[in-house]
C-alpha positions in Angstrom: 0.0 0.0 0.0 2.9 2.4 0.7 4.0 2.0 -2.9 0.7 3.5 -4.0 1.3 6.5 -1.7 4.8 6.9 -3.1 3.4 6.7 -6.7 0.9 9.5 -5.9 3.7 11.7 -4.4 5.8 11.0 -7.5 3.0 12.1 -9.8 2.5 15.3 -7.9 6.3 16.0 -8.1 6.3 15.3 -11.9 3.4 17.7 -12.4 5.1 20.4 -10.4 8.2 19.9 -12.6 6.1 20.2 -15.7 4.5 23.4 -14.5 7.8 24.9 -13.3 8.3 28.3 -15.0 11.3 28.8 -17.2 14.2 30.9 -16.0 14.0 34.7 -16.4 16.7 34.5 -19.0 14.7 32.0 -21.0 11.6 34.2 -20.6 13.5 37.2 -22.1 14.2 35.3 -25.2 10.6 34.1 -25.6 11.3 30.5 -24.5 8.3 28.3 -23.8 7.9 25.7 -21.1 9.8 22.5 -21.3 6.6 20.4 -21.3 3.2 21.1 -23.0 0.2 21.7 -20.9 -1.3 18.3 -21.9 1.5 16.6 -20.0 0.8 18.4 -16.8 -2.9 17.8 -17.1 -2.4 14.1 -17.7 0.0 13.8 -14.7 -2.2 15.7 -12.4 -5.3 13.8 -13.5 -3.6 10.5 -12.7 -2.4 11.9 -9.3 -5.8 13.1 -8.3 -7.6 9.9 -9.3 -5.1 7.7 -7.5 -5.0 10.0 -4.5 -8.8 10.1 -4.2 -9.0 6.3 -4.4 -6.3 5.7 -1.8 -7.8 8.4 0.5 -11.2 6.8 0.3 -9.8 3.4 1.2 -7.9 4.9 4.2 -10.9 6.9 5.5 -13.9 4.7 4.8 -13.0 1.6 6.9 -15.5 -1.2 8.0 -15.2 0.2 11.5 -16.3 3.7 10.4 -14.7 6.9 9.2 -11.0 7.1 10.1 -10.5 10.9 10.4 -7.1 10.8 11.9 -4.8 13.8 11.5 -2.7 12.1 8.7 -5.9 11.2 6.7 -7.4 14.6 7.2 -4.2 16.4 6.0 -4.0 14.1 3.0 -7.6 14.7 2.0 -7.5 18.5 2.4 -4.2 18.7 0.5 -5.7 16.6 -2.4 -8.7 18.9 -2.4 -6.5 22.0 -2.5 -4.7 20.5 -5.6 -8.1 19.7 -7.2 -9.5 23.2 -6.5 -6.4 24.9 -8.0 -6.8 22.8 -11.1 -10.6 23.0 -11.6 -10.6 26.8 -11.0 -7.8 27.4 -13.5 -5.3 28.8 -11.1 -2.7 26.4 -12.2 -2.8 27.9 -15.7 -3.2 31.6 -14.7 -0.7 31.5 -11.8 1.5 28.4 -12.4 3.8 29.4 -9.5 1.0 28.3 -7.2 1.3 24.8 -8.6 5.0 24.6 -7.9 4.2 25.2 -4.2 0.9 23.4 -3.8 1.7 20.2 -5.6 4.9 19.3 -3.8 3.2 19.9 -0.4 0.3 17.8 -1.5 2.7 15.0 -2.5 4.3 15.0 0.9 0.8 15.1 2.6 -0.3 12.1 0.5 2.5 10.1 2.2 1.4 10.8 5.8 -1.3 8.1 6.1 1.3 5.5 5.1 3.9 6.8 7.6 1.8 7.7 10.6 -1.1 5.5 11.8 -3.3 6.8 14.7 -6.9 5.6 13.9 -9.5 8.1 15.0 -12.8 6.5 14.0 -16.5 7.2 14.6 -19.3 4.9 13.5 -21.3 6.6 10.8 -23.7 3.6 10.5 -24.2 4.2 6.8 -25.5 7.7 7.4 -25.3 9.8 4.3 -25.7 12.9 6.4 -22.4 12.2 8.2 -20.6 11.7 4.9 -22.0 14.9 3.5 -21.1 16.9 6.6 -17.5 15.7 6.5 -17.2 16.2 2.7 -18.6 19.8 2.8 -16.3 20.7 5.7 -13.2 19.4 4.0 -14.1 21.2 0.7 -14.7 24.4 2.6 -11.2 24.2 4.3 -9.6 23.5 0.9 -11.4 26.5 -0.6 -10.1 28.8 2.1 -6.5 27.4 1.9 -6.5 28.1 -1.8 -7.8 31.6 -1.2 -5.1 32.2 1.4 -2.4 31.0 -1.0 -3.7 33.2 -3.8 -3.9 36.1 -1.3 -0.2 35.7 -0.5 0.6 35.5 -4.2 -1.4 38.7 -4.8 0.4 40.5 -2.0 3.7 39.5 -3.6 2.6 40.7 -7.1 1.3 44.0 -5.6 4.6 44.5 -3.9 6.5 43.9 -7.1 4.3 46.4 -9.0 4.7 49.0 -6.3 8.5 48.7 -6.4 8.5 48.3 -10.2 10.4 45.1 -10.0 10.7 43.0 -13.2 8.5 39.9 -13.7 10.2 36.6 -13.1 8.0 34.4 -15.2 7.7 34.0 -18.9 4.1 35.2 -19.0 2.6 38.2 -17.4 -0.1 37.3 -14.8 -3.7 38.5 -15.3 -4.5 42.0 -14.0 -4.6 42.2 -10.2 -8.3 43.3 -10.2 -9.3 40.2 -12.2 -7.4 37.9 -9.8 -8.9 39.8 -6.8 -12.5 39.3 -8.1 -11.8 35.6 -8.6 -10.3 35.4 -5.1 -13.5 36.8 -3.6 -15.6 34.3 -5.5 -13.5 31.5 -3.9 -14.1 33.1 -0.5 -17.8 33.4 -1.1 -18.1 29.7 -2.1 -16.0 28.7 0.9 -18.1 30.8 3.2 -21.3 29.2 1.9 -19.9 25.7 2.5 -18.6 26.7 6.0 -22.1 28.0 6.8 -23.6 24.6 5.7 -21.0 22.8 7.8 -21.7 24.8 10.9 -25.5 24.6 10.3 -25.5 20.8 9.9 -23.2 20.4 12.9 -25.5 22.5 15.1 -28.8 20.9 13.9 -27.6 17.3 13.6 -24.7 17.0 16.1 -26.2 14.3 18.2 -27.2 12.2 15.1 -23.7 12.7 13.5 -21.4 12.3 16.6 -23.7 10.8 19.3 -23.6 13.9 21.5 -25.2 17.4 21.4 -23.4 20.4 20.1 -20.5 21.3 22.4 -19.0 24.7 22.9 -15.2 24.0 22.7 -12.1 25.3 21.0 -13.1 23.8 17.7 -16.5 25.5 17.8 -14.9 28.8 18.9 -12.3 28.9 16.1 -14.9 27.8 13.5 -17.2 30.7 14.6 -14.3 33.1 14.5 -13.5 32.0 11.0 -17.1 32.3 9.9 -17.4 35.8 11.5 -14.2 36.9 9.9 -15.2 35.8 6.4 -18.7 37.1 6.8 -17.5 40.5 7.9 -15.1 40.6 5.0 -17.7 39.7 2.4 -20.1 42.3 3.9 -17.4 44.9 3.8 -16.6 44.0 0.2 -20.3 44.3 -0.8 -21.1 47.4 1.2 -17.8 49.4 1.2 -15.8 47.8 -1.6 -13.0 46.5 0.6 -10.0 45.4 -1.4 -6.2 45.5 -1.5 -3.8 44.4 1.3 -6.3 45.0 4.1 -8.8 42.5 2.5 -6.0 40.0 1.8 -5.0 40.1 5.4 -8.5 39.4 6.5 -8.6 36.4 4.2 -5.4 35.0 5.7 -6.6 35.6 9.3 -9.9 33.9 8.6 -8.1 30.9 7.0 -5.9 30.6 10.1 -9.0 30.4 12.3 -10.6 27.8 10.1 -7.3 25.8 10.0 -7.0 25.9 13.8 -10.6 24.8 14.2 -10.1 21.4 12.7 -6.6 20.5 11.5 -4.9 22.5 14.3 -6.9 20.9 17.0 -6.4 17.4 15.6 -2.6 18.0 15.4 -2.5 19.0 19.1 -4.7 16.1 20.3 -3.2 13.3 18.1 0.4 14.4 17.5 1.3 16.5 20.5 -0.8 14.9 23.2 -1.0 11.4 21.5 -4.7 10.9 22.1 
């Protein structure tokens, strides 16, 4: 089984290599990428399909969902790679792929290297599966938004200081990228709202206990309030620029701490 995880990591690494931008010297002479886009698409498609199949086998066990830290990180990383591909960010901002894909490859190895089962009996409940799926997709959306926000901050800094472009192709206008970024945030906010709503309404049915007010709930609500305030400010006052980008990063940190951060502390640090 570990060989399949290694194969997934290798496919992600090869895709990152195919997307790697040419050197600035090559860009100045009009050089194209070493590999056509079809090669990167084929490699990434194979990586995502194999990663999804392995992740499903690791998570959906006969004893119930195994939502250990390693499995959760692997699934979220795979979803981040899928979101960057399906939304077109890998083509508009290839530099994102050279960061996201190697990290996803490393994350795909974690379930094979670290086993700490954390199961709950879902009893065939589709509601539980839907709740987990929507939550993970929401986290992935916000992580992609945070990565794009960091890239936009870097591009804005380069423009402000009139630094030369490093890539062969100029990126789309910042306003276009910013509008796309807020669409990502809006979709993630909607999915996070559904996650919190289903958790509040069906907590006892999903997890066998009523809704509990703990650190996970607090960080989730902080993230929801942060993104809600950001979207309201964007709609009402036209918030944009570095201030809005910092709000996106702050909200993503809250959401990350709500689930993956708490699982890291409980399972890795405390060994529970």
